[in-house]
Each structure stands twice: as C-alpha cells, then as structure tokens.
N, C-alpha and C positions, 0 to 999 in steps of 0.2 A: 347979361352979360355973354355971349356968345361962347361958344362952348371950339377954344381953337383943333383946329381940323388937324385929324391926322391918318395918319398911310400904317399900317401892318407890313409888313413882310415877312415871311413863313419863308426859313431858307436862306439860311447866309453865305452860298457856298459864293462860287461866282456871279452869276446872273441874281441872288436876291440881292448882292451886296453891290453889283451896278446896278441894276432897280433901285437901291436905297440911298445912293449918291447921286444918280441923276434926278433925283425928287429929290436933295435936298440942291443939286444945283437952280434946279426949276420953280423950286419952290424955297424958299430961305427960312419963313415964319413953322415951318409943316413942323407939327411933331412928329417924329419916323421910329419906329417899335420894330429890332428887329427881333425875330425867334429862330434861336440856331441848334439842335438838340444836341449839337456837341460839340467840346470847350474852343476849339476853333473858325477861325474867319478867315477868307480873302486867303486861302496857301497854294502853294503850285501844285496842283491834279500829276502835271504831267513828269511834274518831280520825285514823285513814289517808287517810278519802279530803282531809279539810284538811291533815294532812303534803304529801298528793299534791300539793294545790291550792296548797299553799307557804303556810298560811291560818298552821300553825305554824313553829313552828326544828326540822324533821323528828323523826328518832322519838324522841330525848333525852327530849323533852316530854311524851310520849305514858306515858313509862314509870312506873308509880307506886307499885311495890313492887320493888327492883333485889333481884338475889341475893344481894347483900352483908346486905342489908335482914333478909331470909326468913334468911340463917346467924343474925347479930346477935343481931336478936330474938325470933327467933319457934323459933331451934335447931333452924333446917331446915336436910339438908344440900344443897344445891342443885348439882349438875355442868351444868350450862351445854356448846356445844360436844359434844354428846356421841352419839348415836345407838346405840338400843337392840336390841341384833342379834336373843340370843335369851334364855335363862333354860331352869335345869334345878336343881330340889328338893335339896339334899345329901342325901346318902344319914345316912337315922339313924342315930345313935348306939346300940350293944349293950350302952352300958355302965351 
C-alpha cells in the first residue's frame, strides 16, 4: 500500500496557513503538517500597534484562527513551538 501523500509547511503565519488551506481545498486527501515556532497561528499582524498601544486587550484578541481550529475544522496538523532545523528526503524503496 502506498504511503499517503503529505505536505509539510514551514511557518504558520498568514502565507503558510494560506498555503496549507489552499492545499486542503485542492487536495482533500492530503496529509498537511504545519510547523510554527510560536504558539499563535493566523493572527492579525496589522492590529499589533493597537495591541501595543492598549487599544485592544492583548494578543489573544488578534487571533483569527487558533491551531485547534485548523486541526478540528480543516484537518491541518499544526505543530506550534517547533523550530524546523533541516530536512532530508527518505531513501526510495526498491520494492
């Protein structure tokens, strides 16, 4: 049996989560894993000045979709607090 195809996304801010979401829509059967170095995904970066200036109540109010929401609603495995160091392709099977 062939292994399920998967997509690894490094970075879970706007571009990374947008790419993962687009891949999910295009390929519903694909296993998608996102690695994000911080604990937040998909937050409103343009709202940071409001957060710093005290106009909004902290970073949590800027979060659009949590890692849990991506897991539950979109079947995207988001691994927060993970730094990607390197990668190597697995050797091809001779079978």
